C-alpha positions, -999 to +999 in steps of 0.1 A: +840+827+293+833+812+259+801+792+253+821+761+242+841+762+275+808+765+294+794+735+276+824+715+284+821+723+321+784+712+320+793+680+302+820+672+327+796+679+355+770+656+341+796+628+335+807+631+372+770+626+382+768+594+361+747+611+334+771+601+306+743+600+280+761+627+261+786+615+234+821+629+231+812+650+200+830+681+213 
């Protein structure tokens, strides 16, 4: 698994938990 894919999974996980403090830079 590539790092970028892993980062995307983490971001999606955080967004689902309401922690959408990360911008859509990716």
